[in-house]
Each structure stands twice: as structure tokens, then as C-alpha cells.
C-alpha positions as CSV (number, residue, x, y, z in Angstrom):
1,X,24.4,-30.1,-34.9
2,X,22.7,-26.9,-33.8
3,X,21.4,-24.2,-36.1
4,X,22.2,-20.6,-35.4
5,X,19.0,-19.9,-33.4
6,X,19.9,-22.6,-30.9
7,X,17.0,-24.9,-31.6
8,X,17.4,-28.7,-31.5
9,X,17.2,-30.3,-34.9
10,X,14.6,-33.1,-34.7
11,X,15.4,-34.9,-37.9
12,X,15.8,-38.6,-37.6
13,X,19.3,-38.6,-39.1
14,X,20.5,-36.1,-36.5
15,X,19.1,-38.0,-33.6
16,X,20.7,-41.3,-34.7
17,X,24.1,-39.8,-35.3
18,X,24.5,-37.4,-32.4
19,X,23.1,-38.2,-28.9
20,X,23.6,-35.3,-26.4
21,X,24.5,-36.0,-22.8
22,X,21.9,-36.0,-20.0
23,X,20.4,-32.5,-19.5
24,X,21.9,-30.8,-22.5
25,X,18.6,-30.9,-24.5
26,X,17.0,-28.8,-21.8
27,X,20.0,-26.4,-21.7
28,X,20.1,-26.0,-25.4
29,X,16.4,-25.3,-25.6
30,X,16.8,-22.0,-23.8
31,X,18.9,-19.3,-25.4
32,X,21.0,-16.9,-23.4
33,X,18.7,-14.0,-24.2
34,X,15.6,-15.9,-23.0
35,X,17.1,-16.7,-19.6
36,X,18.2,-13.1,-19.0
37,X,14.9,-11.5,-19.9
38,X,12.4,-13.9,-18.3
39,X,12.8,-15.2,-14.8
40,X,12.2,-18.8,-14.3
41,X,9.3,-18.1,-11.8
42,X,7.2,-15.0,-11.9
43,X,7.4,-12.9,-8.7
44,X,4.2,-12.8,-6.6
45,X,2.5,-9.4,-6.6
46,X,0.8,-7.7,-3.6
47,X,-2.8,-6.7,-3.2
48,X,-4.2,-3.8,-5.2
49,X,-5.6,-0.7,-3.5
50,X,-9.2,-1.7,-4.4
51,X,-8.8,-5.1,-2.7
52,X,-7.4,-3.6,0.4
53,X,-10.2,-1.0,0.5
54,X,-12.9,-3.8,0.2
55,X,-11.3,-5.8,3.0
56,X,-11.1,-2.7,5.3
57,X,-14.7,-1.8,4.6
58,X,-15.9,-5.4,5.4
59,X,-13.9,-5.4,8.6
60,X,-15.5,-2.1,9.5
61,X,-19.0,-3.3,8.9
62,X,-18.4,-6.5,10.9
63,X,-16.9,-4.6,13.8
64,X,-19.8,-2.1,14.0
65,X,-22.3,-5.1,14.2
66,X,-20.1,-6.8,16.9
67,X,-19.8,-3.6,19.0
68,X,-23.6,-3.0,18.9
69,X,-24.3,-6.6,19.9
70,X,-21.7,-6.4,22.7
71,X,-23.3,-3.2,24.1
72,X,-26.7,-4.8,24.1
73,X,-25.2,-7.8,25.9
74,X,-23.7,-5.5,28.6
75,X,-27.0,-3.7,29.2
76,X,-28.8,-7.1,29.5
77,X,-26.2,-8.4,32.0
78,X,-26.6,-5.2,34.1
79,X,-30.3,-5.6,34.2
80,X,-29.9,-9.2,35.2
81,X,-27.9,-8.0,38.2
82,X,-30.9,-5.9,39.2
83,X,-33.2,-8.9,38.8
84,X,-30.9,-11.0,41.0
85,X,-30.8,-8.4,43.7
86,X,-34.6,-8.2,43.5
87,X,-34.7,-11.8,44.6
88,X,-33.6,-10.9,48.1
89,X,-36.3,-8.2,48.2
90,X,-38.9,-10.8,47.1
91,X,-37.9,-13.0,50.0
92,X,-38.3,-10.1,52.5
93,X,-41.8,-9.3,51.0
94,X,-42.7,-13.0,51.2
95,X,-41.7,-13.1,54.9
96,X,-43.9,-10.0,55.8
97,X,-46.8,-11.4,53.7
98,X,-46.6,-14.8,55.3
99,X,-46.7,-13.3,58.8
100,X,-49.3,-10.6,58.3
101,X,-51.4,-12.1,55.5
102,X,-51.3,-8.8,53.6
103,X,-48.9,-6.2,52.4
104,X,-48.2,-3.2,54.6
105,X,-50.1,0.0,53.6
106,X,-48.0,2.6,51.9
107,X,-45.1,0.3,51.3
108,X,-41.6,1.4,51.9
109,X,-38.3,-0.5,52.4
110,X,-38.4,0.0,56.1
111,X,-41.7,-1.9,56.4
112,X,-39.9,-5.0,55.0
113,X,-36.7,-4.5,57.0
114,X,-34.8,-3.6,53.8
115,X,-32.0,-1.0,53.6
116,X,-32.8,2.2,51.8
117,X,-31.4,2.8,49.3
118,X,-30.4,-0.5,47.8
119,X,-27.7,0.8,45.4
120,X,-25.0,-0.8,43.2
121,X,-22.8,0.3,40.3
122,X,-25.7,0.0,37.9
123,X,-28.8,0.3,40.1
124,X,-29.8,3.6,41.5
125,X,-32.3,2.2,43.9
126,X,-34.7,-0.7,44.5
127,X,-37.9,0.3,46.4
128,X,-41.0,-1.5,47.6
129,X,-44.2,0.4,47.0
130,X,-47.8,-0.1,47.9
131,X,-49.1,-3.6,47.6
132,X,-45.5,-5.0,47.5
133,X,-44.7,-3.7,44.0
134,X,-40.9,-3.7,43.5
135,X,-39.4,-0.9,41.4
136,X,-35.9,-1.3,40.2
137,X,-34.5,2.1,39.1
138,X,-31.4,1.9,36.9
139,X,-28.5,4.3,36.5
140,X,-27.4,5.2,32.9
141,X,-26.7,1.9,31.2
142,X,-26.1,3.4,27.7
143,X,-28.0,3.5,24.4
144,X,-31.8,3.5,24.9
145,X,-31.4,2.4,28.6
146,X,-30.4,5.8,29.8
147,X,-30.6,6.8,33.5
148,X,-34.0,6.7,35.2
149,X,-35.4,3.6,33.4
150,X,-37.3,1.2,35.6
151,X,-38.5,-2.4,35.7
152,X,-41.4,-3.3,38.0
153,X,-42.2,-6.6,39.7
154,X,-45.8,-7.0,40.9
155,X,-46.8,-9.7,43.4
156,X,-49.7,-12.0,42.4
157,X,-51.4,-13.6,45.4
158,X,-54.2,-15.2,43.6
159,X,-52.7,-18.7,44.3
160,X,-53.4,-19.3,48.0
161,X,-50.4,-19.5,50.1
162,X,-47.8,-18.3,47.6
163,X,-46.7,-15.3,45.7
164,X,-45.9,-15.3,42.0
165,X,-44.2,-12.3,40.4
166,X,-45.2,-10.5,37.2
167,X,-42.4,-8.5,35.6
168,X,-43.2,-5.3,33.6
169,X,-41.1,-3.4,31.1
170,X,-42.0,-0.5,28.9
171,X,-45.1,-1.1,26.8
172,X,-46.4,-4.1,28.8
173,X,-50.0,-3.3,29.9
174,X,-50.6,-3.1,33.7
175,X,-47.3,-1.6,34.7
176,X,-45.6,1.8,34.7
177,X,-42.1,0.5,33.9
178,X,-39.9,2.5,31.4
179,X,-37.1,0.1,30.4
180,X,-37.2,-0.9,26.7
181,X,-38.3,-4.5,26.4
182,X,-35.3,-5.5,24.1
183,X,-33.0,-5.3,27.1
184,X,-35.2,-7.0,29.7
185,X,-35.6,-10.8,30.4
186,X,-38.3,-12.5,28.3
187,X,-40.7,-12.7,31.3
188,X,-40.8,-8.9,31.4
189,X,-41.7,-8.4,27.8
């Protein structure tokens, strides 16, 4: 039989004389007070304030890095647009050089049958100067690439019968370009 505190008696004599039905051992193990005061499963608790603050700060750091990288990517893509447009200017210079054997004195877009100005959403102008030097003048691209920064393309005619191009950005000896090298294509650095 059961004692007053509702525990099972585990004496060998009791087990032999009284066999409870299936499931009653488990039911007798818990008293009524135990079931009322303690839930069978503990409730899941939410995050603490410190945990939430740490997560928010990590997200903030990662987003600031991502935004900076994206802005650099945008500036590089806009500079690539200028370099692509400069390819048509290179072709016009090559045509004049192939026909005359030299670059026109004084330069100027009109000497190469190019429109003046050559302007897009991010390019203020592309001009051809003396000795066929192409100057790409950019509008404000943001960050360090503010308005008025330039990239220069100098023709190299040392190989007979062809023109190779040397690209210049800020800090590269031999040119007067002002665009920071971190935004320019690798050949311009």
C-alpha cells in the first residue's frame, strides 16, 4: 500500500502481494502538489537585452562594411563606363594617325571628327589633347572621386604601325591625372 507521502513502497513483500495496473506507478510517483507547482516542460525564454544589443551592433558593423564596398563598386563601374567610351575615341585617333602618320598639332576633338563635348551621366567630357592624349573628366562620383577628377590615356607609337595606350591615374609618374588609383582599372595604377 501507499504511505502518506505518496511514495511507492519498494519492499519485496509489497511488490509480490500487490501489482499495480499499467501506468499507475508513474501516476503515484507524482503528488498533486508537485504537478500543480511545476510544469511538465519549462517554458522557453526570450533573448536578453544584452544579446539583442550585441546582435544589432554586429549587424551595424557588417552593413557599414557592405555599404562602403558597394559605393566603391559603383564608382569603379562608372569609371569603367568612361574607359569603354574612350575606346571609340581611341579608334578615331588611330584612323587619323594611320592616314597622316602623326597626331594633329594642338589636338582637339574636331581634328579627330569627334563630338564636343562627349558627355554622359557620369562623364563631364572626354577630350583629345596634343599628341593624341585622351583626358576623361568625370562628374562627381562620390567619396574621394569628387567632380573634376581625371584619367589620362597616352598613345605610345614606339611599336611601328600600331598604337598602344598607357593609362594614368593620380600618383602614376608621367601623367597629370587626378583620379585616386583605388577606383581605376589595374592598368591605370
